[in-house]
N, C-alpha and C positions, 0 to 999 in steps of 0.2 A: 274484900268485908267477911270473911268468915264462911262458915257452911252454914247457907239457909235452912227453914224449916221447909219447905215448898218449892220447886223451882220447874218453872212453866218452859215445853219445851213442844217441838212439833213433831210430827208421827213419821219423822224417816227411821227409816228399818232400821238405822244403825242404832235408834236410839230405843225401840221396843224389842227389837231380834229378829223374828223371823215370821214371815206369813206361813211357812210350811208349819211353824212351830208357834202360833201366837200366844199359848199360855206357857210358854219357854223362859220368860223374865231373861230378856238381853242383857247385856252389861251396864247400861246406863241405870236401868231399872234397879238391877243388883247393888251395883255401887251405892245409888243412893240408899236404899233400905236397910242397906248395912249400915248407913251414918245416918239414918234417923232422917233422914229427906225425903218429903213427897213428890213423884214426880205428878203434871199434872199437863197432860196432852191436848192440846188444843184442838180444835174441830179440824177434819178435815178440808183441806182447799182451802183455807182460810189465814194465809201466811200475814196478813193485816195485823192478825193478833199477836203476832211478836215484832211490832213495828219497833220497839225500844232498842230491843237486841241487833235487830239488824242495822237500827241508825249506827249502835257502837261499833259493831262489827266492820259497817263501811269507814266509819271512823279510822278505827283500828287498822284497818286495810290502806288506807290513804296517806295517814300520818306517821304510821310505823312502818309495816313491810313494805309499805311501797316505795318508799324513801331508804330505809337502813338497810345496808350491805351486812350481812353475818356471813360469817366465817365458820363457826361453828355453834355447837345448841349451847354454850355457854354465852357467847353473842345474843343469841337469841334470848335466852335466859334473862340477862343481864339488862337487855335493852324492853325486853317486855316489862319489866320493873318498873323501869324508868319512867317509861311509856304509861302504864297503869297508874303512878305516883302523879304525874302532869295532868292525866284527863280527871282523875277523883278530887285535884285541886283546883282545878280551873272550867272545866265543862259543868256548863248550868243544865239542867232538866225540867221543861216545865211538869212530870210527873213529881218530880220534889220540888214544887212551888218556887222553882228558879232556885234552888239552890246546887252549892255542888254535889256529890255524893258524899264527901269527907264531911260536910256541914248538917246533910240531912242525917248522917250516921250519928253524931254529936248529939244533935238533936233529938235523935230518937231513944238515947239512953240504952239502946238493945245490947244484950248480951252476945258475945260473941264467941262461935264456938270454931275450933279447928283443927285437923285430924291428930288422931293419938301417933299415929306411925311416919315415921319420918321418908319409910321409903312407900312410892306407888302399891297398890295393890296388882298381883298378877291375876291374872285371867286363868284358869276361869272360875270367879266368886263363887262361894258355895250359895245354892239356894236361898234365901232368907225365909225364916220363919214366921217373921211377925211383918208388919207394917203394912200400908195401904200406896196403893197408886190410881191415880182417876184420870177418866177420859170423857173429854166433853165432848157431845154428837148432837144434831142438830137432826131430829128425827122426821123425816119424808114421809108422804103418804103413806108408803109400802108398810109402816109400822119398822123397818129394821134399825135395831142398833150395831154397827158396826163394830166393833172391837179388834182392830188389828185383821181384817180380813175375815172372823169370825163374827156371823150375824145371830143375832138374838131377837124375839119377839118383843114388841116393845107395846105397852097398853096403848088402846086409844086415847087415854087423856093426852096421850105425850107427842099424837101427830103435830107436826109444824112447829115443836120447841125444842129447845135448849136442853140437854139433859146432862147429866153427870152420871157417869158408870164409873164406880169405887170397886176395887178389889181389893177384898181383904185377905191377906194372905195367910194370916193365921186359920179365920175361918174358912178357908177357901169358896168365899161366896162372891159374888158379880152383885154388887147393890144398885138399882138403877133410882137416880131420886130426880123429882122434878122440883123447882122454886124450895129447894131442902128438903121436901119430904120423900121420906123412902116411898117408891109404887111398885116395886116388883123387884125381886133377888132371885139369883139363880145357883145352882150347885157350880163352881167352878174351881176342876181341881186342876193346880199348877203341874207342870211338867218339871 
């Protein structure tokens, strides 16, 4: 379905980088920002927020990886593309109002973006100079905002509320939002 504008992910260390260097922008953040995609990290310890992707992963495991014998990377690539085609034309999702992914895509009239390079990027990707990524967190009574293991003081009005902490790479700021209203910002020098 092309490159999205946003991607929702959990807080796996492989996605954000390292607890030792929480401002280091791991490979996923770098890859996303280099392609104009804004990562959104779900609240910690709330895996149900990724229910749709977990549902897809289970279906992929049961209907493809668990059934098809593959002897090479080419077998995996061809089989995965065939599974994707079957999935996108047959499986219906309540989030898509009962439509298949391809039918929902056609109805949306969305303009698809695809990578401009044929080859996958090599690690280590350069540190992006622009872009944003977002961390959704529940602020508890201690008023601590946890961004990949680094804690910041949150204002009292955020207690027991979900907030969005947005890292603006160009401005080197961490902006804290409650109900789409910015309530605080922090200097946030990225590594």
